[in-house]
N, C-alpha and C positions, 0 to 999 in steps of 0.2 A: 468264178475268179478270174480262170486263162482267158474268158472271152470279155469280161469288161476289162481285163488291161488291155486282150490289143483292142481294141478299140478307144484309149488314151483312159475312160471310167475310171475312178476312184472307188473301189468297194472293199468297205471292213466286213469282215464274222463276230456278230453280237450272241452269247453263248447267255440265255436266256432257258429261267426250270421252269419249269410245269406248275407254275404257280401265277393265276394274275395278277393280282398283288405287285411281284418279285418280275415279274416279263413286263407289266407298264411302268415299275420305276425305274427300269432297266432301258425304258425306250427314251424316258422321260429325260436320263439323265445322260443317252448316247446324243441320242435331239439337241440338249444342252450348249454340251460337249460339241458339237461338227453339225452348229445353223446350215451348211452348206447338201446337208443328205437330201436326197429328191425323193428317191422310194426305198419301203420296206418290202424284203422280199423273204415270206418261212417258209418251211418245211413240214411247218404242223398246221391247221389250218383254227385249232383255237389261240393260238400266238400272234397268226395274222387276226385274229379277229382280235385278240387283245390289247394290239397293235394300232391299232384302230381307233380301238374304243379312245386310249390314250391322245393319241395323235388330234380327234375330234375332241375333244378337252380341253385342248390346248389351242386351239385355233388355226392347224397345219393339216386337215387332213385333208387331203387333195381329192376331189372324187368324179367318180364317171359321167356324172347330168352337168358337169360345166368340162370348156374348157379350160387346158392345165394352165393352172399360174403357178409362177415361179416365185416359192418360196413355198406352197404346198407341199406335203409328201404325198404319193403314191403306194400302193399296200397293193402286190398280191399274195397268194399263197400255195400252196403244194398239200395235195389229200379236200374232202372236204367235209363236213356235218351244218345240221340244219341251222347254226349258226354264221357261221359263214357264208352261209348259203344265203341267208338273208339280208348280210351286209351286200352281199352283189347285188343283190336287187335291188337292197337301198343306193346303191353303187356309194358304197363305202368303204369296197373291196372292188379293184376290177376283174379280177378274173381267180381262179387257183385251176386246179392241175386234179385227174381225175385217173388216177395208175393204173388201177383194180387188179391191188397184189395178189386177190384170190386166183382169176387168171389165169396173171401168173404161175401163179405155185401147179394149179389145176393142168394146164396148157406142158407145163414144164415134162407131169406124171402123165400124160396120156401121150406124145411126143418119144418119150424111152421106153415107155410099153410098145407105141410102134418098132423106135428104130430094137430094141433090144427080141422081137418076137420075129419081126418080120422084114427087118433091117430097113426101114422108109428115115427116109430125112425129105425138111417142110423144104418147100420147091425158092420158100422168102422168109423175111421176117414175118413176125404173127404181132399185128399190134396190141399187143395193152394199156395203150397208151402211150402216148398220154395225152387225154383227154383235157381238152379249156377248158373252165364253164365259165362262162359272164355272164350278161344282165338278161344276152337272148334264150339260156341254158337251166340258168337256175331255177326256176318256179319249176321246172321240167324235170326238174334231179330233187328237189323241195316231194313233191310229187308220189317221184320213187322213193325214195326211202319212207317216207310213210306207208307206203303202200304194203313198204319191204319189214315194218316192225311197227304198221297194225295202230303208228300214235294219229291222233287224230290233232288236223290244228287246234291252234290256239283260239 
């Protein structure tokens, strides 16, 4: 919000329930009340997927496969699942950010162990994200998810 405000861009936070119907109706109502919306950003992969779905139904979804168009709304997310990655592959969602929360927790424990036992600290930041996943990386992430879960392609 601070970054958007400093750039002179309007930012509104919209609370969504973790339910596809309620989320889509919330997005629909917000878009109808605020026709100047240009982007939707979600901190949840499924909410981004649901938002892209309703925007497509409304004919307002901007995609990565076409040039920017006034009146279209572009979607981005945080975290990932196969549904959102397929949306990215199709161009319906621009990108998502993969944070690697397991790595964040694991590395914290390792660093505490090394500090307690050897007084060692890392020399610099340890990057555990964000890793931007766009159309160039989505298929690779889908294959990794399938390999980890044993899920077969549809």
